C-alpha positions in Angstrom: -0.6 -6.2 -11.2 -1.1 -9.9 -10.4 -3.6 -10.0 -13.3 -0.8 -9.5 -15.8 0.4 -13.1 -15.2 -1.1 -16.4 -16.3 -3.1 -18.3 -13.7 -0.3 -20.9 -13.3 2.3 -18.2 -12.7 0.1 -16.5 -10.1 -0.5 -19.8 -8.3 3.3 -20.5 -8.3 3.9 -17.1 -6.7 1.2 -17.8 -4.1 2.7 -21.1 -3.1 6.1 -19.4 -3.0 4.7 -16.8 -0.5 3.4 -19.7 1.6 6.8 -21.4 1.6 8.5 -18.2 2.6 6.2 -17.7 5.6 7.0 -21.3 6.6 10.6 -20.1 7.4 9.2 -17.8 10.1 6.8 -20.5 11.4 9.9 -22.7 11.9 12.4 -20.1 13.1 10.6 -16.8 13.9 9.0 -17.4 17.2 11.9 -18.8 19.2 13.6 -17.6 22.4 12.9 -13.9 22.1 10.3 -13.9 19.3 13.0 -12.6 16.9 14.0 -14.5 13.8 17.7 -15.5 13.7 19.9 -13.8 11.2 20.3 -17.0 9.1 20.0 -20.7 8.9 22.8 -22.6 7.1 22.3 -25.9 5.4 25.8 -27.2 5.8 26.5 -30.9 6.4 25.0 -30.2 9.8 22.4 -27.4 9.7 23.4 -24.5 11.9 21.7 -21.3 13.0 23.3 -17.8 13.1 21.6 -16.6 16.3 22.5 -12.9 15.7 19.6 -10.5 15.1 19.8 -7.2 13.2 17.5 -4.2 12.7 16.8 -5.2 9.1 15.6 -8.7 10.1 13.5 -7.3 13.0 11.6 -4.7 10.9 11.1 -6.9 7.9 10.0 -9.9 10.1 7.3 -7.8 11.8 6.0 -6.8 8.3 6.2 -10.4 7.2 4.0 -11.4 10.2 1.5 -8.7 9.2 1.6 -10.0 5.6 0.9 -13.5 6.8 -2.3 -12.3 8.4 -3.2 -10.6 5.1 -2.5 -13.8 3.1 -4.7 -15.8 5.6 -1.8 -17.9 6.9 -2.1 -16.5 10.4 -5.2 -15.6 12.5 -5.5 -12.4 14.4 -4.5 -14.0 17.7 -1.4 -15.4 16.2 -0.4 -12.0 14.8 -0.8 -10.3 18.1 1.0 -13.0 20.1 4.0 -13.0 17.8 4.1 -9.2 17.6 3.9 -8.9 21.4 6.9 -11.2 21.9 9.0 -9.5 19.3 8.3 -5.9 20.4 8.8 -6.8 24.1 12.3 -8.2 23.1 13.1 -5.1 21.0 12.2 -2.9 24.0 15.0 -4.6 25.9 17.7 -3.8 23.4 20.4 -1.2 24.2 20.2 1.8 21.8 22.1 4.9 21.0 19.8 8.0 20.7 17.0 5.6 19.7 19.1 3.9 17.0 19.5 0.1 17.2 22.9 -1.3 16.9 24.0 -3.2 13.8 24.1 -6.6 15.6 22.8 -8.2 18.8 23.2 -11.6 20.4 19.9 -13.4 19.7 20.1 -15.3 23.0 21.1 -12.6 25.5 20.0 -9.6 23.4 23.3 -7.9 24.3 24.9 -5.8 21.5 27.8 -7.4 19.7 31.0 -5.4 20.1 32.3 -3.2 18.6 28.9 -1.6 18.9 28.0 0.2 15.6 24.9 2.0 14.3 24.2 1.5 10.6 22.3 4.4 9.2 20.5 2.5 6.4 19.4 -0.2 8.8 18.0 2.4 11.2 16.1 4.1 8.4 14.7 0.8 7.2 13.6 -0.2 10.7 12.0 3.2 11.4 9.8 3.0 8.3 9.0 -0.7 8.9 7.9 0.0 12.4 5.7 2.9 11.4 4.1 0.9 8.6 3.6 -2.0 11.0 1.8 0.3 13.4 -0.4 1.6 10.7 -1.3 -2.0 9.8 -2.2 -2.6 13.5 -4.4 0.5 13.4 -6.5 -1.1 10.7 -7.3 -4.3 12.6 -10.2 -3.1 14.7 -12.2 -2.2 11.6 -11.5 -5.3 9.6 -13.7 -8.4 9.8 -12.5 -10.7 12.6 -12.2 -13.4 9.9 -12.9 -13.4 6.2 -12.3 -15.3 2.9 -8.6 -14.8 3.2 -8.4 -17.5 5.9 -9.9 -20.1 3.5 -7.7 -18.8 0.6 -4.6 -19.3 2.9 -5.6 -22.9 3.6 -6.1 -23.6 -0.1 -2.6 -22.3 -0.9 -1.1 -24.4 1.9 -3.0 -27.4 0.5 -1.4 -26.7 -2.9 2.1 -26.8 -1.3 1.2 -30.1 0.4 0.3 -31.5 -3.1 3.7 -30.5 -4.4 5.3 -32.8 -1.9 2.8 -35.7 -2.0 3.1 -39.0 -3.8 0.1 -40.5 -5.7 -1.0 -42.6 -2.8 -1.9 -39.5 -0.8 -3.9 -37.9 -3.5 -7.3 -39.3 -2.5 -7.0 -37.8 1.0 -5.9 -34.5 -0.5 -8.9 -34.6 -2.9 -11.3 -35.1 0.0 -9.8 -32.1 1.8 -10.0 -30.0 -1.3 -13.6 -31.0 -1.7 -14.4 -29.8 1.8 -13.1 -26.4 0.7 -15.2 -26.3 -2.5 -18.0 -23.7 -2.7 -20.6 -26.4 -2.8 -19.5 -27.7 0.5 -18.4 -24.4 2.1 -21.6 -22.6 1.8 -22.6 -19.2 3.3 -19.0 -18.4 4.3 -20.0 -14.8 4.5 -21.8 -15.7 7.8 -20.4 -16.8 11.1 -22.2 -20.2 11.2 -21.3 -20.9 7.6 -17.6 -20.0 8.1 -17.4 -21.9 11.3 -19.0 -25.0 9.7 -16.5 -24.9 6.9 -13.5 -24.4 9.1 -14.6 -27.3 11.4 -14.9 -29.7 8.4 -11.6 -28.6 6.9 -9.8 -28.7 10.3 -11.1 -32.2 10.9 -10.0 -33.4 7.4 -6.5 -31.8 7.9 -6.0 -33.5 11.2 -7.0 -36.8 9.7 -4.6 -36.4 6.9 -1.7 -35.5 9.2 -2.5 -38.4 11.6 -3.0 -41.0 8.8 0.1 -40.4 6.7 1.9 -43.6 5.7 5.2 -44.2 7.5 7.4 -44.0 4.4 6.5 -40.4 3.3 9.2 -37.8 3.1 10.0 -35.5 6.0 9.0 -32.5 3.9 5.5 -33.9 3.3 5.1 -34.7 7.0 6.1 -31.2 7.9 3.7 -29.6 5.4 0.7 -31.7 6.5 1.5 -30.7 10.1 1.6 -27.1 9.0 -1.7 -27.4 7.2 -3.4 -29.0 10.3 -2.0 -26.3 12.6 -3.1 -23.6 10.3 -6.7 -24.9 10.0 -6.9 -25.5 13.8 -5.5 -22.0 14.6 -8.1 -20.3 12.4 -10.9 -22.2 13.9 -9.7 -21.7 17.5 -9.4 -18.0 16.8 -12.9 -17.8 15.5 -14.2 -19.7 18.6 -12.3 -17.4 20.9 -13.9 -14.3 19.5 -17.4 -15.8 18.8 -17.8 -18.7 21.4 -21.4 -19.2 20.4 -20.3 -20.6 17.1 -19.0 -23.7 19.0 -22.6 -24.6 19.8 -24.6 -22.9 17.0 -27.1 -25.9 16.9 -28.1 -25.3 20.5 -29.4 -21.8 20.0 -31.6 -19.8 17.7 -29.4 -16.9 16.6 -30.7 -13.5 15.4 -29.1 -11.8 12.4 -26.7 -9.9 14.7 -25.0 -13.1 15.8 -24.7 -14.6 12.3 -23.1 -11.6 10.6 -19.3 -11.5 10.6 -18.4 -8.4 12.7 -15.4 -6.3 12.9 -13.5 -6.3 16.2 -14.8 -2.9 17.0 -18.4 -4.0 16.5 -17.9 -7.2 18.5 -16.5 -5.2 21.4 -19.9 -3.5 21.9 -22.2 -6.5 21.3 -25.1 -6.6 23.6 -25.8 -10.0 25.2 -29.2 -11.2 24.0 -31.9 -11.6 26.6 -34.0 -14.7 27.3 -31.1 -17.2 27.1 -28.5 -17.1 29.8 -26.2 -19.6 28.2 -26.1 -17.7 24.9 -25.7 -14.4 26.8 -22.6 -15.7 28.6 -21.0 -16.8 25.3 -21.7 -13.4 23.7 -20.2 -11.7 26.7 -17.1 -13.9 26.5 -16.6 -12.9 22.8 -17.2 -9.3 23.6 -14.6 -9.3 26.4 -12.1 -11.1 24.1 -12.6 -8.4 21.4 -12.1 -5.6 24.0 -8.9 -7.2 25.2 -7.6 -7.5 21.7 -8.4 -3.9 20.9 -6.4 -2.9 24.0 -3.5 -5.1 22.9 -3.6 -3.7 19.4 -3.5 -0.1 20.6 -0.6 -0.9 23.0 1.4 -2.7 20.4 0.9 0.1 17.8 2.1 2.6 20.4 5.2 0.4 21.2 6.0 0.2 17.5 5.8 3.9 17.1 7.9 4.5 20.2 10.6 2.0 18.9 10.6 4.0 15.6 11.7 7.2 17.4 15.3 7.8 16.4 17.4 10.9 16.4 18.9 11.0 12.9 20.4 14.4 13.6 23.1 12.6 15.6 24.2 10.9 12.4 24.6 14.1 10.4 28.2 14.8 9.4 28.7 18.6 10.0 31.3 18.8 7.2 28.9 17.6 4.5 25.4 18.1 6.1 24.7 14.5 4.9 24.0 11.4 7.0 27.1 9.4 7.8 26.9 5.7 6.9 27.0 4.9 10.6 28.6 5.5 14.0 31.0 3.7 16.3 29.1 4.4 19.4 31.8 3.4 22.0 34.4 5.8 20.6 34.8 9.4 21.7 32.5 11.3 24.0 29.3 10.5 22.0 30.5 8.1 19.3 32.6 8.5 16.1 30.8 9.0 12.8 31.9 6.9 9.8 33.9 8.7 7.2 31.6 7.8 4.4 28.2 9.5 3.7 24.8 8.4 2.6 25.0 10.6 -0.5 23.0 8.8 -3.2 19.3 8.6 -4.0 19.6 5.1 -5.4 20.4 3.5 -2.1 18.6 1.8 0.7 19.9 4.6 2.9 17.3 6.9 1.3 14.8 5.5 3.8 16.9 7.1 6.6 16.9 10.4 4.8 13.1 10.1 4.3 12.5 9.3 8.0 14.7 12.2 9.1 12.9 14.7 6.8 9.5 13.4 7.7 10.2 13.8 11.4 11.4 17.3 10.9 15.0 16.4 12.0 16.4 17.4 8.7 15.2 20.1 6.2 13.5 19.1 3.0 16.5 20.4 1.0 18.4 17.4 2.4 16.4 15.1 0.2 17.3 17.1 -2.8 21.0 17.0 -1.9 21.2 13.3 -2.4 23.3 12.5 -5.5 21.6 11.6 -8.7 24.5 10.6 -11.0 23.4 9.5 -14.5 25.0 7.5 -17.2 23.9 7.4 -20.8 22.9 3.9 -22.0 21.2 2.6 -25.1 17.8 3.1 -23.3 18.6 6.6 -22.2 19.9 8.2 -19.0 20.3 5.7 -16.1 20.5 6.6 -12.5 23.5 5.0 -10.9 23.9 3.4 -7.5 27.1 2.5 -5.6 27.0 -1.2 -6.7 24.2 -1.4 -9.2 22.3 -3.8 -6.9 18.6 -4.2 -7.3 18.1 -3.5 -3.6 19.5 0.0 -4.1 16.6 0.9 -6.3 13.8 -1.5 -5.3 14.2 -2.5 -1.6 12.7 0.8 -0.2 9.6 0.1 -2.4 8.7 -2.8 0.0 7.1 -0.2 2.1 7.4 3.2 0.2 5.0 3.8 -2.7 6.5 4.4 -6.1 5.2 6.5 -8.9 5.3 5.9 -12.6 7.5 8.1 -14.8 9.7 9.3 -12.0 13.5 9.1 -11.9 13.5 6.3 -9.3 10.8 4.3 -11.0 12.4 4.6 -14.4 15.8 3.6 -13.0 14.3 0.5 -11.3 12.7 -0.7 -14.5 15.9 0.0 -16.5 18.1 -1.9 -14.1 15.8 -4.9 -14.2 15.9 -4.9 -18.0 19.7 -4.6 -18.0 20.0 -7.6 -15.6 17.5 -9.7 -17.6 19.2 -8.9 -20.9 22.7 -9.6 -19.5 21.6 -12.9 -18.0 19.7 -14.0 -21.2 22.8 -13.4 -23.3 24.9 -15.7 -21.1 22.4 -18.4 -20.2 22.3 -17.3 -16.5 19.7 -16.4 -14.0 19.5 -12.8 -12.7 18.6 -11.0 -9.4 22.0 -9.3 -8.6 21.6 -7.5 -5.3 22.8 -7.6 -1.7 23.1 -11.4 -0.9 25.2 -14.2 0.4 27.8 -15.8 -1.9 29.7 -19.0 -2.0 32.4 -17.9 0.5 32.4 -18.2 4.3 34.0 -16.3 7.1 35.9 -17.6 10.1 32.6 -18.5 11.8 31.5 -20.6 8.7 28.9 -18.0 7.8 28.3 -17.2 4.2 29.8 -13.8 3.3 27.2 -11.1 2.3 28.1 -8.5 -0.3 26.3 -6.3 -2.9 26.3 -7.5 -6.5 25.2 -5.7 -9.6 26.1 -4.8 -13.2 28.9 -2.3 -13.9 26.5 -0.4 -16.3 24.5 0.7 -13.3 27.3 1.0 -10.7 29.7 3.8 -9.6 32.1 1.2 -8.2 33.1 -1.4 -10.7 33.6 -5.1 -9.9 35.2 -8.0 -11.7 32.9 -8.6 -14.6 32.1 -12.2 -13.7 31.5 -11.6 -10.0 27.8 -12.2 -10.2 25.4 -13.9 -7.8 21.7 -14.4 -8.7 19.4 -14.1 -5.6 15.7 -15.1 -5.6 14.9 -12.2 -3.3 16.5 -9.9 -5.8 14.3 -11.3 -8.5 11.2 -11.0 -6.2 11.9 -7.3 -5.8 11.5 -6.9 -9.6 7.9 -8.1 -9.4 6.9 -4.6 -8.7 8.3 -3.2 -12.0 8.5 -6.2 -14.4 6.1 -9.0 -13.2 6.4 -11.3 -16.1 10.2 -11.1 -16.3 10.5 -11.6 -12.6 8.0 -14.5 -12.3 9.7 -16.4 -15.2 13.1 -15.9 -13.6 11.8 -17.2 -10.2 10.3 -20.2 -11.9 13.7 -21.0 -13.5 15.3 -20.6 -10.1 12.9 -23.2 -8.7 13.6 -25.5 -11.6 17.4 -25.3 -11.0 17.1 -26.5 -7.5 17.0 -23.3 -5.5 13.6 -23.8 -4.0 13.5 -25.6 -0.6 10.8 -26.7 1.9 10.7 -23.2 3.5 11.4 -20.9 0.6 14.3 -20.3 -1.7 17.9 -20.9 -0.8 19.9 -17.7 -0.6 21.4 -17.5 -4.1 23.2 -19.0 -7.0 26.9 -18.0 -7.3 28.5 -17.8 -10.8 31.8 -16.2 -9.8 34.6 -18.6 -11.0 36.9 -17.5 -8.1 34.3 -18.9 -5.6 33.4 -22.1 -7.4 34.8 -25.7 -7.0 37.0 -26.6 -9.9 35.0 -27.6 -13.0 31.7 -26.2 -11.7 29.8 -23.3 -13.4 27.6 -22.4 -10.4 27.1 -23.1 -6.8 23.9 -22.9 -4.7 24.4 -20.8 -1.5 22.6 -23.1 0.9 21.4 -20.6 3.5 18.3 -18.7 4.3 18.6 -15.2 5.7 15.6 -14.0 7.6 15.6 -10.5 6.1 15.8 -12.0 2.6 13.0 -14.5 3.2 10.9 -11.5 4.5 11.9 -9.5 1.4 10.6 -12.2 -0.9 7.3 -12.5 1.1 6.8 -8.7 1.1 7.6 -8.4 -2.6 5.1 -11.1 -3.4 2.5 -9.4 -1.2 3.1 -6.1 -3.1 2.4 -7.9 -6.3 -0.4 -10.3 -5.3 -2.3 -8.1 -2.8 -2.4 -4.7 -4.3 0.4 -3.1 -2.4 -0.9 -3.3 1.2 2.2 -2.1 2.9 2.5 0.9 0.5 -1.1 1.8 1.3 -0.3 1.7 5.0 2.8 3.7 4.6 0.9 6.5 2.8 
């Protein structure tokens, strides 16, 4: 699907993915390895330290995606995953279900403790997809061309921040990545030589920056240097003989890039004790990592075990929207039900049916209300939000000419046409808006068009969110990419990805203003953007793992 776009648009999307991952580099490996709920760019930047099931699941998938993109080496993926899953194992749960909110510092549930059914379903599917991604790792090359591609994209982001005076140093670094200089990168010696040269150049660039450059450029050159060094260090950890390749005559078995599983059974060559020791070290490292991968995959699957039967409302045989777990003998179910197919809660229904906790007829009992429009029958959701249709497709495969696929495409066309006729941007979905609560946190709501909604809103109550536009890449790549580009041009793109949204609602705007930037970054929405970009640019890797 990425081939449908011009080269410039594809590069823009690749740099956007890299910026989105930078949010998690900066905020996702903190106290407990769990990304905070949000970062607010008020006059004084503040962090919402809460954590939620949505951010936990999507952040794990974003970390796996960073490995796919080449931003993160295998060792980095495992270290981050281990910390996050260890923290998740400490969380209090109710019949396997996580609570809606936890304190990100103490990991205690925030009272009143409540289980959100849609969030549970999303986390369950994310964890199972993540475990499937871990299962692949032993049979993938320990390092491949994606690592160099990831460095090239990071260099592109550095260029976007760099003044003309820095261009010669960037040109030299780019030259060190050129095919003429990076030769034989399909071999261990060639790849190691290339990474050494690139890492050295990146370190020089970071150290020699003029004192008057912007903080953003300094931050991005540091990220580039760390990324290069991390990839090289990871290669050396797994293949220590590549540190001293000039000292030994290597046979073909030690120059080919192996998988982790192949490396774990390498035989130490005879006749050279020093080389044999290095090969044994690499083999031991591979074995340790394979053990870690198996353990983490098992932990993820265990964390995905939730009893959805406890959330079924006996009076409707449908899943309740949630449960107040401290009330009654075993909790009090919410009065509302997850009764629509066009809803993020369909992930909970899918998980329950797939685990045999609910019968298959439950899936067919989900409501499919239709409304006739100029383009035909349109499947309705509660709010008409893009996430209702497209968010599950961050992990679940979609199929052309099905009710859900047709509905997702139709809603994107409706939003794009509505925005075009009013000179607005689009991407109406679940997002923050330009209103704050008592804790100075931006309020989050679901926004959509009345034409696709069962519940009508004030007609001008619209908020355009970049992560909503990114979701549309899976069904309308050209429309979505053009909309994301316009969002960047209108000031929504920051150092570590897009700001949360652009609010158009007159009731929430300062007098005389037509729009307001919601200056926040929510972890789950940064992850949504990254995963939507991965779906488009990388051939649906999460959907393949889900299947």
